N, C-alpha and C positions, 0 to 999 in steps of 0.2 A: 307220148313223145314230149309233151310240154314240161315234164319233170326234169328233162335233160338240158333245157334252155339255160338255166343258171350256170350249170357246169360248163357248157360250151362258151358262155360269155366270159367266165373266169379263165378258161383255157385260152380264148382269144386275147384277153388282156395280158395274160402272162406271156404269150408268144410275141405280142407287140412290144412289151417291156424288154424281153430278152433281145429282140432284134434291135431295139433302140440302144440298149447298153452295148451290144456288140459293135454296132456301127459307130457309136461314140468312141469306143476304145480304138477302133481302126483309124478314125480321123485324128485322134489326139496322140497316138503312139509315135514315139521317136523312131526314125529309120534305124534299123538294125544293120550293123556292118556284116557283110558276108564273110564267114570264116570257114576254113576247112577243118578246124579242130573243134570238136564238141565241147561245150562249156564244162561239162561234168568231169572231164579228164584232167582238169587243172592245167591246161596248156600243153600237155604232152599228147602225142599221138597214141591211139589205142594199140596195145600190144597183143591182145587176145580178142577173139570173137565174143560177142555178148552172150552167146549160148554155150561157151566152153565149159567143160566139166571141172569141178573142184576136186582136189585130192581128198581121199576118204578120211584122212586124219582131221579134217576140219569139222566133221560132223560131231565127234565126241567133244571137241572144244566148244562147239555151239551148245551142246547139252549142258556143259559145265557153266557156260555163261548164263543160260536160261535159269539154272538152279540159283545162281547168285542174284539174278535179276528178280526172280520171284521172291527171294528173301527180302530184297529191298522194298518191293511193292507192298508186301504184307507188314513190314516193320514200321513204315511211316505212319499208317493209321493206328497201329498198335500203340505207339508212343502216346497218342492222344487219349486212348481208352484205358490204359493201364492204371491210371490213378483213380478212375471211377470204378473199375471192375474189381481191382484188388489182386490178391495173390493167385487167383485162378487164371488170370490173364498171363501172369508171368510163367506159370506152369505150362499153359498151352503154348506159349511162344518157345519155351525150351523144348517141348516135344516136337514142334514144327522145325526148329533148328536142328534137332537130332536127326530127323528124317532127311533134311537137306545134307547134313554132314555125312550120313550114310551114303547118299548119292555121290558126294564128292570123293569119299574114301573108295567107293567102287570104281569111279572113273580113274582115280589115281592108281589103283591096283591094275586096271586094264591098260594103263599106259597113256591115257588121254592127255596127261599133263607133260609128257615127254615131247620135245620139239625136234628130235632127230630121228 
């Protein structure tokens, strides 16, 4: 049981530290005005329930957004490596872009880019 004593001491110190920080934040916080409108709504009242369903047309739009988002995530580091690696990095990036382009063309054919 003695091997757990240091762990319990650290746990006690952490709990005291968290309680001290929490009480310090409560004592120094400014009084919040009571409002009926939640701050994330931008001052307007909520029009839908938080668990309302989205129209099915937004899911393909989300997939197209993720395709472009993944493209940007992989292209930023690629720009730093392309000068060191050489032509093979350029070829690999064009293969990657071709795969993404195939996904966008598929989404376009399926009508994901139509808004009506």
